[in-house]
C-alpha positions as CSV (number, residue, x, y, z in Angstrom):
1,M,136.1,76.2,185.3
2,C,133.3,73.7,185.2
3,D,129.6,74.1,186.0
4,E,127.6,71.8,188.2
5,S,127.1,69.2,185.5
6,G,130.9,69.0,184.8
7,G,130.7,70.9,181.5
8,V,132.8,73.9,180.6
9,R,131.0,77.2,181.0
10,G,131.1,79.9,178.4
11,D,133.5,82.9,178.4
12,A,130.7,85.3,179.5
13,A,130.1,83.2,182.7
14,L,133.9,83.2,183.4
15,L,134.1,86.9,183.1
16,T,131.3,87.6,185.5
17,D,132.9,85.4,188.1
18,M,136.1,87.4,188.0
19,P,136.6,89.8,190.9
20,F,138.0,92.6,188.7
21,M,134.8,92.6,186.6
22,P,131.9,92.7,189.0
23,F,129.4,93.8,186.3
24,M,129.0,92.3,182.9
25,P,126.1,93.7,180.9
26,T,123.7,91.0,179.7
27,W,122.2,93.2,177.0
28,S,123.4,94.2,173.6
29,W,123.0,97.3,171.5
30,P,119.5,97.4,169.9
31,E,119.6,96.8,166.2
32,R,118.8,99.8,164.1
33,P,116.0,99.3,161.6
34,R,117.4,98.9,158.1
35,I,116.2,101.6,155.8
36,R,115.7,99.9,152.5
37,V,116.9,102.1,149.7
38,T,115.4,101.3,146.3
39,T,117.2,101.5,143.0
40,M,114.7,104.1,141.8
41,E,115.4,106.3,144.9
42,T,119.1,106.0,144.3
43,V,118.7,107.0,140.6
44,V,116.4,109.9,141.4
45,F,118.6,111.1,144.2
46,A,121.7,111.0,142.0
47,L,119.9,113.0,139.3
48,H,118.7,115.5,141.9
49,V,122.3,116.1,143.1
50,V,123.8,116.2,139.6
51,A,121.1,118.6,138.5
52,A,121.7,120.8,141.6
53,V,125.4,121.0,140.8
54,F,125.1,121.8,137.1
55,I,121.9,123.9,137.1
56,V,121.7,125.6,140.5
57,G,125.4,126.4,140.5
58,P,125.3,128.5,137.3
59,M,122.1,130.1,138.5
60,A,124.0,131.5,141.4
61,I,127.3,132.3,139.7
62,L,126.1,133.9,136.4
63,P,124.9,137.1,137.9
64,M,128.3,137.6,139.6
65,T,129.9,137.1,136.2
66,A,127.5,139.6,134.8
67,M,128.6,142.2,137.4
68,R,132.2,141.7,136.3
69,A,131.1,142.3,132.7
70,I,129.2,145.4,133.7
71,R,132.3,146.8,135.4
72,A,134.3,146.0,132.2
73,G,131.7,147.8,130.1
74,E,130.7,144.7,128.0
75,G,126.9,145.3,127.4
76,G,126.5,142.5,124.9
77,Q,127.9,140.0,127.4
78,V,125.7,141.3,130.1
79,G,122.7,140.6,127.9
80,V,123.8,137.1,127.2
81,L,124.4,136.5,130.9
82,A,120.9,137.9,131.7
83,Q,119.3,135.4,129.3
84,S,121.5,132.6,130.7
85,T,120.5,133.4,134.3
86,F,116.9,133.4,133.3
87,V,117.2,130.0,131.6
88,F,119.1,128.4,134.4
89,S,116.6,129.8,136.9
90,L,113.8,128.1,135.0
91,L,115.8,124.9,134.7
92,S,116.2,124.9,138.4
93,L,112.6,123.8,138.6
94,L,113.8,120.5,137.4
95,V,116.0,120.2,140.5
96,A,112.9,120.9,142.6
97,V,110.8,118.3,140.7
98,L,113.6,115.7,141.2
99,G,113.7,116.6,144.9
100,F,110.0,115.9,145.1
101,G,110.7,112.6,143.4
102,V,113.3,111.8,146.1
103,I,110.8,112.5,148.8
104,G,108.1,110.5,147.1
105,S,110.3,107.4,146.6
106,N,112.0,107.3,150.1
107,E,110.9,105.1,152.8
108,D,112.4,106.8,155.9
109,G,109.4,108.9,156.7
110,T,110.6,112.2,155.2
111,T,107.7,114.1,153.7
112,I,107.2,117.6,152.4
113,T,106.0,118.7,155.8
114,T,109.3,117.6,157.4
115,P,110.7,120.9,158.8
116,W,114.0,121.0,157.0
117,V,112.3,120.0,153.7
118,L,109.6,122.6,154.1
119,V,112.1,125.4,155.0
120,S,114.2,124.4,151.9
121,I,111.2,124.6,149.6
122,I,110.2,128.0,151.0
123,L,113.8,129.3,150.6
124,Y,114.0,128.0,147.1
125,V,110.8,129.7,146.1
126,V,112.1,133.0,147.5
127,A,115.5,132.5,145.7
128,L,113.8,131.7,142.4
129,A,111.4,134.7,142.7
130,L,114.3,137.0,143.5
131,N,116.3,135.8,140.5
132,L,113.4,135.9,138.0
133,F,111.8,139.2,139.2
134,A,114.7,141.3,140.5
135,V,118.1,140.1,139.3
136,V,117.2,139.1,135.6
137,P,115.2,142.3,134.9
138,A,118.1,144.4,136.4
139,L,120.6,142.6,134.3
140,R,118.5,143.2,131.2
141,S,118.1,146.9,132.0
142,A,121.9,147.2,132.6
143,A,122.6,145.5,129.2
144,E,120.2,147.9,127.4
145,H,121.8,150.9,129.1
146,M,125.2,149.7,128.1
147,V,124.4,148.7,124.5
148,D,122.4,151.9,123.7
149,P,124.9,154.6,122.7
150,A,122.4,157.3,123.7
151,S,122.3,156.1,127.3
152,Q,125.8,154.9,128.1
153,E,125.3,155.6,131.8
154,L,124.3,152.6,133.8
155,Q,121.7,153.4,136.4
156,K,122.9,152.8,139.9
157,P,119.7,151.1,141.1
158,D,120.2,148.4,138.4
159,Y,123.7,147.5,139.7
160,R,122.5,147.6,143.3
161,R,119.6,145.3,142.5
162,I,121.9,142.9,140.8
163,T,124.4,143.0,143.7
164,I,121.9,142.6,146.5
165,G,119.6,140.2,144.7
166,S,122.3,137.8,143.5
167,G,124.0,137.9,147.0
168,V,120.7,137.0,148.7
169,V,120.0,134.3,146.2
170,T,123.4,132.8,146.7
171,L,123.0,133.0,150.5
172,L,119.6,131.2,150.3
173,L,121.0,128.5,148.0
174,V,123.9,127.9,150.5
175,V,121.4,127.6,153.4
176,I,119.3,125.1,151.3
177,T,122.5,123.1,150.6
178,V,123.3,123.0,154.3
179,L,119.7,121.9,155.1
180,M,119.9,119.2,152.5
181,A,123.2,117.8,153.8
182,W,122.5,118.2,157.6
183,H,118.8,117.3,157.9
184,P,118.3,119.0,161.3
185,G,115.8,117.4,163.6
186,S,116.0,114.1,161.7
187,S,116.9,110.9,163.6
């Protein structure tokens, strides 16, 4: 097929002339803006994720291990696990600091006031406070009751606080993880 000047027309023109294809769009998909990811953002993000796995993971799991030790009657181990839970809870602040570093170094418009980030921060503060002010003291109290021969009887409120507190902390950490992976409301 030739145009008026005798030259060959392009394929798009040929397709629009075909009776079986009456409409050929003349637009193309808009290009998405490229989000430039810096090397520093990548490094800080990787450190944030690695720290979350190796610090926040034990922060959630150690109280459950301590409950197993309580049921087995191993007071010394409960004391060590109480101290380890305390240390990992404090170390989890490093994960939060690295998270702030990720937010500060990104260029996609995510800030501390972005809803999923703000909710994650609030849930983390609640989880940290529960661990430090409910679970760890209950673990220490349980360890003291188990080690002291005069008071071999573990108080039920201690075990209940450990169970409920560690369960809520774990649930909050799971919700935070989902928010970090899903980014609801983000484009």
